[in-house]
N, C-alpha and C positions, 0 to 999 in steps of 0.2 A: 731552276736546280736545288736552291736551297730548300725551298718548298718541300720536293720531293724528298729530300732527306728527312726534316723536321716530321710531315706526315707519315714517312716509313719508322722513325723513331716513336711517335706518338702510338701508331698502331702495337708494334714491340710490349709497348708497357701494358697495352689493352688486353693483348693475348698471354702477357705472362702472369697477369693479376690471380686469376682463378687458378691458376697452376701455385702461385703463392699462398693462395688461404688452404688448399688443399695438401701442400709441402708443409707449411709451416703445423698444421693439426696434424698429422703423421708423424713428424718430428715429436713433438709433444707426447704422442703416442709409446713411440718407439722408445723414446728415453724411460719411459715406465716399464718397458722390458715386455711391451705387448705389440706383435705385429698384428697390425689391422690391413687386412687387402680389402676391406670395404668401402674403400674411399670414396669410390664411382657411385655405389647405390647410397652412401651418404649423404653426398654431395646432392645427388637426384632427388632425395627426400627433403632435403634443405630447399632446392629450387623450387619445387613445385608447391609446397605448402607456404615458404616464404613469397612467393610471386602470388598466390592468391589471397593471402592474410593480406600483403600490400595494396592487391589491387580491391577488395571489399571494404578495405578501413580508407584508402586512399591516404596512405601513408609509410613513406619507405622504413621509417622507425619501428612500425608494427610490423612489416614485412623482415626486415632483418632482424627484431626480436622473436618473429616465430620462425625463422630459419634456423636461428641459431638452436632455441629449444627442442625444436623436432629432430635435428641432426642432432643434438645431445642426448637425445630419448634414445636415439639408435645404436648410441655408444652405451648407453646403460645397458643395453641388450648385448650387446656386444661384452660388454663388462660379466654381466650376469653368467653368462655362459662360460667365458672363459678366465674369469677368477674366480667364480663360485662355485661354478659347475664343474671345472676343469676339463671344458672342450677344448678340442684342437682347434687352436688360432686360426691357421690357414684354411679349414673347412669351414669357420664361422664368417670368417670375412669374406670369403668367397658367396656364402650364401646369403650374406647380408648385402651384395652387391646385386646378386639376383634380385632379392626382396626388394632393393632401394628403386633399381630400375623398372622393375614390374609393378610397381607403386605408381611411379611416375605415370607410365602408361594408363593405368588401370583408374586414374583420377583423373587424366585429361580426356581418355577416352571416355569415362563416365560421364563427364559434364558436356561435353560434343559441344552444341550450339551454345550452350550457356557458359562457357571457356569465357573470362574476362576479356575486353579490349584493352590494353594496356594504356593507349595513349589517352583513353577518357578519363584515367585517374590523374588528372592533372597535376594533384601535389604529388604524385608519386614522382609523375615525369620528372618537374622541378626536383625535386630532391636528388633526384641522380644524372641531373645534368651538370655540364661541367663546372669548376668554379676556378677560376684564375687565382692565383698566388700572387700578392701584389710585389711590383718589383722584379721578382724571381721569373716570373710569366712573360716580362718582356728582354728576357736575354736572349739576342740571336740564336737560332735553329733550337736551341734544347730547353729555351723557357717555354713554347708551347708544348714540344713534347714531354717533358717532364714534370709541368707545374701548371698544365690548365686540363686536370681531368677531375671525374667525380668523384663524391667525397669516399665511396669505397674504394677507390685506387688507394687514397692517402691512408684510409683507414687499415689496408692489407700490408703497407708497409710498417705503419705504427706498431701493428699487433706483432709481427716478425721481430722490431727492434726489443720490443717490451718480452717477448718469450724468449729470446738470446738472452736481455739482462735478468730476467729471472730464472733462466737455467744457470749463468755462469757468475752471476753476485748475488743470489740470494740464499739464506740456509734451506727453508723449502725447496729450491731448485736442487740445491746439492742431497738434498734427502732423495729428491725424485730419480736424479742419477745412479745414487749407490743403488735405488730398486733396480735399475736396469742392469747395474753393472754385477749387483751380488746382493740378492733380496735376502737370503739367509743374512748374512752378515748386517744388513741394514734392519732386521729383524730383530738380530740381538741385541739393537741399540735402542730396540724400544721405538723405532719407527713404524705406523700402522701402514703395511703395505697394503691391506686390502682398501683402505680408507683412499689412500694416495692413488691408487692405480685408478678405480673407481671414478675419482673427481678429474684426473688429468684426462682420463678415456673419454669421457663427456665433453669435457673442455675442446679438447682435441678434434671432437665430431663437432663442436658446434662450430668450431673456428672453418671446419671442411664446408658444413652448410653454408656459412655465408658466402662463400664460394662459387657454391652452386647456384645460391640466389642472382651473384653478379653474373653470372653466365646469363641466364634466364632474362634478365635484364636487358642486358648488352644486346642479346638475339631479339628484342625486341617485344619477348613473351608471347611470340606466336607458337601453337602447339601445333605440331604437323601430324602425329599420329606412328610416324614411322622413325623418327631420329630424334634420340633423347639430347637434350641440349648439354648434358656433361659429354657426350661425344669421344670418350676414351681420356679424357683429361684424369680423371681418378686414377688410373694405369700410370699415367706419365708420371704423376706427384708422388707415387710410391717409390718409382725410380729415383726422382728427384732428391729423394731424400738420402740417398746415395752419395748423389752427383752432388749435396751441400755438406755432403760429411755429418750428417746432424747436428748442422748450426741453422738457426734461424735466420741469423746473419747473412749467413753465404748463401741461404735459399733466394735473397732478394736478386742477387745476380746469376746467381744458377738459371734460376725461372725465367730472368729476362733473355741468356742465351737459346732458351727452348723456345721463348716466344720470338726472337729471330728468327730460328728455321720456320714456325709457323706463320709467320709476316709475309715472307719468300712466296708462300703461295698464293698469296694475293697482289705484291708488289715485286714480283720476279719481271714483268714486260713494263713497266713505269722506269722502273733501274735501269733496263736494258735499252731504252728509247734514251733516255735523258744521260746517262753516261755510256758511250761508246765502247769503252774498255769492258763495258759489262754485257755487251750485246750477247755474249754466250748464255746469257738468262734466259733469254727469250726464246731460246730453241729446245729448252729443256720442257716437257708435258710438267702441265699441273699438277697432275696423278701423283708424279715424284715429290714434287713438295708440300702434299697433303698427306704422303707415306712419310717425309722426311724426320718427324718431332719423334714418329714412333719408330725409324729404324736407329735413329741417335739413341732413346729409350733402350733399345736391344745393345746397342752396342757398350753403352754404361754397363749393363745389367753384367755382360760378359766378361767384361775388362775388370771389374768387383769379382766377380767370380774366379778370373786365375790369377789376380793380383791380391799381395798380403801387405796392405800399407800398416807402417807399424805406428803410422801417426793418425790412423782412422779412428773415430768417436764412436763409432757402433759399439751400441750396449751388448755386454758378454750374454745377458740373460735374455737378449731379444728373442721372442717368438718361444719360450719356454715357460710353461704353468710351473709356479710353485706353489710344492707341496710342504707346507710348512712342518709335518711330524718327519720329513727326513732332514731335518735341519740338522 
């Protein structure tokens, strides 16, 4: 019984981590006043190029760096069009999603039989293996569930915490939040708007790319040719930004909740069998649990659109291009 609960929570963490990367990266981007709807495509770019680099060099570290840099390059393209050329942010983001996913399939199908076998890269596999944290991993039930994961799981939480501290406790973070709220006022105080936007959009996109690499490695690196590794997680991450109220710290438990819904798709039958009180779970079609994260995402967007929360941290200038001449 306890083993079922432990494995259930363990898998919630696994499913929530790529969402945490995507959500944290998008929060950083939106805090700068930019709305990037290209999370799905950015994660796909980081996934495919990071995975290929990791396999070719047999190094998780190299794969991690390449995933970050290639996704950051996509962020640079987004910033170039929306910050410098003042293009529509929604259209640009959607274009990046289309481009990123298409590039994923283009590279994968282009390699064909030359697609690398993940299991042959032994050091990459070892680098992605689970690491038990001494003492904490021995705690009954929650020990293995929370403290026996691969290094990218711990890295995601560390990045989210550091981004929270950066945004809330540092001067550069304060300047970034000022840009997201009122870029004209920040500009009048000498804040370099364009530079700040470029840097944080690229860093945010790079973080998304790491999440894409995590998904590829977690799925064994197999390229099907029909389904993208990201599989809609980028869109869920955008909605989770609202759910987390634009706070990286809140994104940690926000993504965990969404991971819970996704894990039900796999563990509804074991839970129904182990706990008679949950027998009704076994009668629900698996397709419903597959759709559940997206249903919840839709509900979050609906609730946000009809309610006006005075405690919302939504940047006032989010999605609006800044024309310095109009200041």
